[in-house]
C-alpha positions in Angstrom: 215.7 116.2 117.7 215.1 118.5 120.7 215.8 121.4 118.4 213.4 120.1 115.8 210.7 119.8 118.5 211.4 123.3 119.7 211.0 124.7 116.2 207.9 122.8 115.6 206.4 123.9 118.9 207.4 127.5 118.2 205.7 127.5 114.8 202.7 125.9 116.3 202.5 128.6 119.0 202.9 131.3 116.4 200.3 129.8 114.2 198.0 129.6 117.3 198.7 133.2 118.1 198.1 134.3 114.6 194.9 132.5 114.5 193.8 134.2 117.8 194.9 137.6 116.4 192.9 137.0 113.3 189.9 136.0 115.3 190.4 139.1 117.5 190.6 141.3 114.5 187.3 140.1 113.4 185.7 141.2 116.7 187.2 144.7 116.6 185.3 147.7 115.3 186.2 149.5 112.0 187.8 152.5 113.7 190.1 150.3 115.8 191.1 148.2 112.8 192.0 151.5 111.0 194.3 152.5 113.9 195.7 149.0 114.1 196.7 149.2 110.4 198.3 152.6 111.1 200.3 151.1 113.9 201.4 148.1 111.9 202.9 145.3 114.0 201.2 146.4 117.2 199.2 144.0 119.2 195.6 145.0 119.9 196.3 145.0 123.7 199.3 147.3 123.2 197.6 149.7 120.8 197.4 153.4 122.0 194.1 155.1 121.7 195.6 158.6 122.3 195.2 160.9 119.3 198.2 162.0 117.5 199.9 165.3 118.5 198.9 167.0 115.3 195.3 165.8 115.6 192.5 168.4 115.7 191.2 166.7 118.8 194.3 168.0 120.8 193.6 171.7 119.8 191.8 173.7 122.5 188.4 175.0 121.5 188.2 178.8 121.3 184.7 180.1 122.4 183.8 183.5 121.1 182.2 185.9 123.6 178.6 186.8 123.0 177.7 190.1 121.4 177.5 193.1 123.9 173.9 193.6 123.1 173.1 190.0 124.1 174.9 190.5 127.4 173.0 193.6 128.3 169.8 191.8 127.3 170.5 188.9 129.6 171.3 191.2 132.6 168.2 193.2 131.9 166.1 190.0 131.9 167.7 188.9 135.1 167.0 192.2 136.8 163.4 192.2 135.6 163.0 188.6 136.8 164.3 189.6 140.3 162.1 192.7 140.5 159.0 190.6 139.5 159.9 188.0 142.1 160.3 190.8 144.8 156.9 192.3 143.8 155.3 188.9 144.0 156.8 188.3 147.5 155.6 191.7 148.7 152.2 191.2 147.2 151.9 187.8 148.9 153.0 189.2 152.2 150.5 192.0 151.9 147.7 189.6 151.0 148.7 187.4 154.0 148.6 190.4 156.3 145.3 191.5 154.9 143.9 188.0 155.5 145.2 187.9 159.1 143.7 191.3 159.8 140.4 190.1 158.4 140.4 187.0 160.6 141.1 189.2 163.8 137.6 190.7 163.5 136.7 194.2 164.8 138.7 196.0 167.4 137.3 196.6 170.9 136.6 200.3 170.2 134.9 199.5 166.9 132.7 196.9 168.6 131.8 199.4 171.4 130.9 202.1 168.9 128.7 199.8 166.8 127.1 198.4 170.0 126.3 201.9 171.2 124.7 202.8 167.9 122.5 199.7 168.1 121.4 200.5 171.7 120.8 204.1 170.7 118.6 202.9 167.8 116.8 200.5 170.1 115.9 203.5 172.4 114.9 205.9 169.6 113.7 203.9 166.6 110.3 202.3 167.1 111.0 199.8 164.3 114.0 198.4 166.3 113.0 195.8 169.0 115.2 193.7 171.3 115.4 190.7 169.0 116.5 192.9 166.0 119.0 194.7 168.2 120.6 191.4 169.4 120.8 190.1 165.9 122.5 193.4 164.8 124.9 193.0 167.8 125.6 189.4 166.8 126.5 190.5 163.3 129.3 192.6 164.8 131.1 189.3 165.6 132.8 190.6 168.7 135.9 188.4 169.4 135.6 186.4 172.6 138.8 187.9 174.0 137.1 191.2 174.8 133.4 190.3 174.7 133.0 190.8 178.5 134.7 194.1 178.3 132.5 195.3 175.5 129.3 194.3 177.4 130.6 196.0 180.6 131.3 199.3 178.7 128.0 199.2 176.9 125.8 198.4 179.9 127.6 200.0 182.8 130.0 202.7 181.6 129.0 204.6 178.4 125.3 204.4 179.3 125.8 205.3 182.9 124.3 208.8 182.8 122.0 208.4 179.8 118.8 210.0 181.1 116.6 209.1 178.2 117.5 205.4 178.3 114.5 203.0 178.5 115.6 200.5 181.2 112.9 198.0 180.3 114.0 198.0 176.6 117.6 197.6 177.7 116.8 194.7 180.0 114.9 192.9 177.2 118.1 193.3 175.1 120.1 191.7 178.0 117.6 188.9 178.2 117.8 188.3 174.4 121.6 188.0 174.5 121.2 185.2 177.0 118.3 183.6 175.2 120.0 183.5 171.8 123.3 182.6 173.5 125.0 185.6 171.9 126.7 186.3 175.3 127.1 183.0 177.2 126.9 182.8 181.0 130.7 182.6 181.1 131.2 186.0 179.5 128.1 187.4 181.3 129.5 186.6 184.7 132.8 188.1 183.7 131.0 191.3 182.7 129.2 191.3 186.1 132.5 190.8 188.0 134.0 193.8 186.1 131.2 195.9 187.5 132.0 194.8 191.0 135.7 195.5 190.5 135.5 198.7 188.4 132.0 200.2 188.7 131.0 203.3 190.6 130.1 203.5 194.3 126.5 203.5 195.3 126.0 207.3 195.8 124.1 209.3 193.2 120.7 208.6 191.7 122.4 207.7 188.4 124.5 205.1 190.3 121.5 203.7 192.0 119.8 203.2 188.6 123.0 201.5 187.4 123.0 199.2 190.4 119.4 198.2 189.7 120.3 197.4 186.1 123.3 195.3 187.4 121.2 193.4 189.9 118.5 192.6 187.3 121.2 191.3 184.8 122.9 189.3 187.6 119.6 187.7 188.6 119.3 186.4 185.0 122.8 184.8 185.2 123.4 183.9 188.9 120.7 181.3 189.3 123.2 178.5 189.9 125.6 177.8 192.7 128.9 178.5 190.9 127.9 181.8 189.4 126.5 183.1 192.8 129.7 182.0 194.5 131.9 183.8 191.9 130.0 187.0 192.3 130.1 186.7 196.1 133.9 186.2 196.0 134.6 189.4 194.1 132.1 191.2 196.4 134.1 190.5 199.6 135.1 193.3 202.0 132.0 195.2 201.0 133.1 195.9 197.4 130.3 197.8 195.6 128.0 197.3 198.6 125.0 196.8 198.5 125.3 195.3 194.9 125.4 191.6 196.1 122.4 192.0 198.4 120.5 193.7 195.6 121.2 190.6 193.5 119.8 188.4 196.2 116.7 190.5 196.3 116.2 190.2 192.5 116.8 186.5 192.7 114.0 186.2 195.2 111.7 187.9 192.7 112.9 185.8 189.7 113.3 182.2 191.1 111.4 182.4 194.3 112.2 182.0 198.0 112.6 178.2 198.1 114.9 178.0 195.1 117.0 180.9 196.4 117.4 179.2 199.8 118.6 176.0 198.1 121.1 177.8 195.8 122.3 180.1 198.6 122.9 177.2 201.0 124.7 175.1 198.5 126.9 178.0 197.4 128.1 178.3 201.1 128.5 182.1 200.6 129.5 183.9 203.8 127.3 186.9 203.5 129.1 188.7 206.3 132.2 188.9 204.2 130.3 190.9 201.5 129.6 193.7 204.0 131.8 196.7 204.7 133.9 196.5 207.9 131.6 199.0 209.7 128.6 196.7 209.2 130.2 193.3 209.7 128.3 192.1 212.8 125.5 189.7 213.1 123.3 192.2 214.7 123.7 194.7 211.8 123.4 191.9 209.3 120.0 190.9 210.9 118.8 194.5 210.5 120.0 194.7 206.9 118.3 191.4 205.9 115.1 192.5 207.5 115.1 195.8 205.5 115.6 193.8 202.3 113.1 191.0 203.1 115.9 188.4 203.1 115.7 187.2 206.7 114.5 183.7 205.4 118.1 183.2 204.3 119.3 183.3 207.9 116.4 182.3 210.1 118.7 182.1 213.2 119.8 185.7 212.8 116.1 186.7 213.1 115.8 184.4 216.1 118.7 186.2 217.8 116.9 189.5 217.2 113.7 188.1 218.5 115.4 186.5 221.5 116.9 189.9 222.4 113.5 191.6 222.1 112.0 189.0 224.4 114.6 189.0 227.1 114.7 192.8 227.3 110.9 193.0 227.5 110.5 190.1 230.1 113.8 188.9 231.6 112.2 186.2 233.7 114.0 183.0 232.8 110.9 180.8 233.0 109.0 183.1 230.6 112.0 183.3 228.3 112.3 179.5 228.1 108.5 179.3 227.4 108.7 181.8 224.6 111.6 179.8 223.0 109.5 176.6 223.1 106.5 178.3 221.6 108.2 180.3 218.8 111.2 178.2 217.8 111.1 175.2 215.5 112.5 172.2 217.5 114.8 171.5 214.5 116.9 174.5 215.6 117.4 173.4 219.2 120.7 171.6 218.4 121.7 174.0 215.7 125.1 175.6 216.4 123.7 178.9 215.2 120.9 178.8 217.7 123.3 178.0 220.6 125.5 180.9 219.5 122.5 183.3 219.3 121.2 182.2 222.7 124.6 182.5 224.4 125.2 185.9 222.8 121.8 187.3 223.9 122.3 186.0 227.5 125.8 187.4 227.9 124.9 190.7 226.3 121.8 191.1 228.6 123.7 190.2 231.8 126.7 192.5 231.1 124.4 195.4 230.2 122.3 194.9 233.3 125.3 194.8 235.6 127.7 197.2 233.9 130.3 194.5 234.5 132.2 195.3 231.3 134.2 197.9 233.2 137.8 197.1 234.1 137.3 197.8 237.8 133.6 196.8 238.2 132.4 197.0 241.8 131.9 193.9 243.8 128.2 194.3 243.9 128.0 194.3 240.1 130.1 191.1 239.9 127.8 189.4 242.4 124.8 190.5 240.4 126.5 189.1 237.3 127.0 185.7 238.8 123.4 185.7 240.2 121.8 186.4 236.9 124.0 183.8 235.2 122.8 181.2 237.7 119.2 182.0 236.9 119.7 181.3 233.2 121.7 178.1 233.8 118.8 175.7 233.5 117.8 177.1 230.1 121.4 176.9 228.8 122.0 173.4 230.1 118.7 172.2 228.6 119.9 172.9 225.1 123.6 171.8 225.2 123.9 169.5 228.2 126.4 166.7 227.5 127.1 168.1 224.0 130.8 169.1 223.9 130.5 170.5 220.4 127.6 172.8 221.4 129.4 173.9 224.5 132.3 174.9 222.2 129.8 177.0 220.2 128.9 178.8 223.5 132.6 179.5 224.1 132.9 180.9 220.6 129.9 183.1 221.2 131.7 184.5 224.3 134.8 185.1 222.2 132.9 186.9 219.4 130.9 189.1 221.7 133.8 190.3 223.7 135.8 190.8 220.5 133.0 193.2 219.4 133.7 195.1 222.7 137.5 195.1 221.9 138.2 192.6 224.7 137.9 194.6 228.0 140.7 193.6 230.2 140.0 190.6 232.4 136.3 190.2 231.2 136.8 187.1 229.1 138.8 185.4 231.8 136.1 186.1 234.4 133.4 184.7 232.2 135.5 181.6 231.4 135.9 181.0 235.1 132.1 181.6 235.8 131.0 179.2 233.0 133.3 176.6 234.4 132.5 177.2 238.1 128.7 177.1 237.5 129.1 174.0 235.2 127.8 175.6 232.0 130.8 174.3 230.1 133.0 171.2 230.9 136.8 171.1 231.0 136.9 169.1 227.7 135.1 171.8 225.8 137.5 174.5 227.0 140.5 172.5 226.1 139.1 171.5 222.7 138.4 175.2 222.0 142.0 176.0 222.8 143.3 173.5 220.2 140.6 174.2 217.5 141.8 176.1 214.4 139.2 178.1 212.5 138.7 181.5 210.9 134.9 181.4 211.3 135.0 183.4 214.6 137.1 186.6 214.9 139.5 187.3 217.8 140.8 183.9 218.6 144.4 185.1 219.0 143.5 187.8 221.5 141.2 185.6 223.4 143.9 182.9 223.8 146.3 185.6 225.0 143.9 186.6 227.8 143.0 183.1 229.0 146.0 180.9 228.1 147.4 180.8 231.7 144.0 179.8 233.0 143.6 177.1 230.4 147.0 175.7 231.3 145.9 175.5 235.0 142.7 173.8 233.9 144.6 171.2 231.9 147.0 170.5 234.8 144.1 170.2 237.3 142.3 167.8 235.0 145.4 165.7 234.7 145.8 165.6 238.5 142.2 164.5 238.9 142.7 161.7 236.4 145.8 160.5 238.4 143.7 160.6 241.6 141.0 158.5 240.0 143.6 156.0 238.9 144.9 155.7 242.4 
């Protein structure tokens, strides 16, 4: 019975498999069925899909080479394509370079040449006025990077010796460049600074005309604090003297005395620094300002000159004091500049009267020196009594005056001792002067070298006095 069951089960399984195979055959595509019939007895899952060895599919495909004429044609087309591409690249590069060159504008020399042509036409052609000339100059489109250079060359270099030049027409041209903002103040001040740095010295008549042109242009531009300061800075050490002073003169004409005083004070320009070394003293500055009608900028410099005239004409201390009261505005009484001027005049007068600047001055001269100083003591003490800061100004006046004499040996020390002994100046003022650091007064180093031992003695003496007071 077991065998019968096995047989029955086997048949059932075979029937089941046959049914499944039949069902699977139905799902197969026609090409697979064809292969399956060719491989009779093979199960679908075991059937090989590899083509037969003699099938055409297994034979390698032989590709024929193209005709020679076609090959050459292809190479020719490729070469032509490359050449066209290269030409296009070169053309693009050329166009780009051309575009960049166009954007750069005119060169400096081209701008100068065109500018000179315009100014020449302005001076020779009645139909050309300043407005048209400036419009033509604007059309040049001078790049900012060398606009100041071009203006300098046009106004102060190439036209330097042009004898037939109409200065009034040229000045109107300058005014129009400012009015129409063709040349802004920034570039204008750069142009003016170039004149100070590179222009000619003030020598020939042509140069004097050029300086006048410069000062008129500068007066149009330097009406504010910053511009005036910039111009003064490049004019230091007397560079292109007297250009800066001529600018101040023109400004006085253009904006007036009161406005110039305001701008000048706010600019804090040290006008002494704009003078050559040979003229850099307050006495000479006072004379220069008087010649140029600019004394109102430094009223105390004029006062020093007037004080000197008064003391030499009438050295009586009482009359001298009376003159000060009658002629000097009380607002100046505590001005450091006035104290400096008063001290300088007094010291200069006494040393000249006694010849006491000599190294080995006779005793009689030294006694006269002390006597004269005592006579002027009430005047001096009136103006800086109990004011340590003003007493320091008096010391600096001594330093500066003796510096102008090249510090005769022993002279500064003698005057320090006299001023202390006669109680013109207190210990505190002397010691503060020693510690004070400033470049406003020349000769501090040499002065300290001459009096340092005396100052050390003074400091020790004061310290001992304080200890005695404590006891």
